[in-house]
N, C-alpha and C positions, 0 to 999 in steps of 0.2 A: 542518528537513528538509534532506536533501542535495539532492534534486530534488523538485519539486512538480508533480503532475498538472496539465496544461494550460499550463505555462510553456514558452516556446521552448527548444529544446535547443541547447547550445553545446559539449557534451562528453559523454563516457561515462566511467564510473568502474570501477576495479578495486579490489576489497576486499582489502586486504593484511592487515588485522587487525580482528577484531571481528565483530559480527552486526548485520544491518539487517533491518527489516521493510518489506515491500512492500504497500501498500494502494491501493485504487482507490475512487473514488466513481462507481458506475454512473450512466449518463445519467439525469438527473431526480431523483437521490437526494441527500439531504443527509448520509447516513451513509456512513462509510468501511467497506470490506470488506477484511479481511486476506486476502491471496492467496498470500503466500510469505514465507519467511524465508531470507535468504542468509547464508552463512558465508564465512570466509576463502577466497580463491581465486576467488570468484564475480565476475562483472562485471554492470553494469547501465547503463542509459541508451542502449544501442545501438539500441533500437527507433526512437526519435525521430531519431537520426542517420541511420540507413540509409534510413528511409522519409520523411525530411524532413517530419516532423509534430511537433506539440507533445507534451510528455511525456504518456505514457499511464498513468503511475502515480506515486504519491508514495513516496519511499524515505526512511525515517528510521532513525537509529542506535538500535539496541536496547541496545547496550553502547558503550563507548568504541571508536571505530573509526579506522583509518588507511586512507585511500583514495588511489589514484593517479588523477589526472584527465588524460584524454587529450582535448585540444581537437579540435573538428571539423576545423580546418585540418590538424592533424597526423594525425588519423585518415585523412583523404582522401589526404594525401601518402604515408602508409604503404601504403594500399590501391592506389595507382598502381603501386608497386613489387611488390606482392603481391596481384594481383586475386583469387586464391583465398581470401584472408583476408576480403575484402568478401563473397564468396559464402557463406562459412561463417558469418560474423556475421549476414548477411541471413537465412540459413536458421534460425539460432537465434532471431532477432527474430520471424520468422513463427510459430515454435512458441510463443514467449512470448505473442504477441498472442492466439493461439488459446487458450492456457491461461488467460490473464488473463480473457478473456471468459467462458470456461466456468465458472471458479471464481466470478467476480462474479455471474453469473446464478444459479448454484446457491446461493450464499450469500444472495442477495436472496430467492429462493423459500423457502429454509429460514427466514429471518428473518420473512417474511410469514406463513408457516405457524405459527411459534412465537407471533407476536403474536396471530394469530387464536385459537389454543388458549388463550393466557393471558387474552385478553379474554373468551372464552366461559366460562372457569373463574371469573373475577372476577364476571362478571354472574350466574352461577348460584350462587355461594357467596362473598359479600362477606367472610366470615371468613378467606378465604385471603389478603386484602390484608396487606402487611407492617404491623406495628404502627407507628402514628404516621403512616401515609401517608393521603393523601386517600382516603376511602372505607373506611378501616379501621373495624372494629367500634366503636372508641372515638371515632371521628369527628374525631380530631386532624389538624391539618394537618402534613404532613411537611416537614422541612427538608432540602434537599440537603446531602450531606456532600461535602467536597472535600479533597484532599490535594495538597500541592505536591511534585513530584518534580523534582530538578535534571536538566536535559537532559544526555544523554550527550555526551562530547567527540568532536568530529570533527576529525581531523587530515588536511589535504591535503598530499600530497607531490608 
């Protein structure tokens, strides 16, 4: 991950090349919720800088990426000379916080609804269980499948 939810913030990033995924773990949840995909020209990490809080989301490279890192000290120095920049970044940060919360809540509600429907279906008709899974008609234990994917390259400039 380029930044991880909950860690202290020391910089913001500008995406010069590539695509990143933004995910959050809602309070009390162990599952991540995808909330946004950012492309070239986007920036991230400003929420924690502007509001002096820990990271509010995890950002991972979805492809090979090149990012420009702007440290907190340099960000503050730039904003001293251009106070309107801090205001604009702060306004964007507020919008992102609202959007992150809304998407995370909607995703959790959707996920819980899906799990409820799936559980009800499996309880009413065990033949719908995937072949080889626990509870499938043949009673076989399922074995998880995994695959290894090389992590995307992240280049800091």
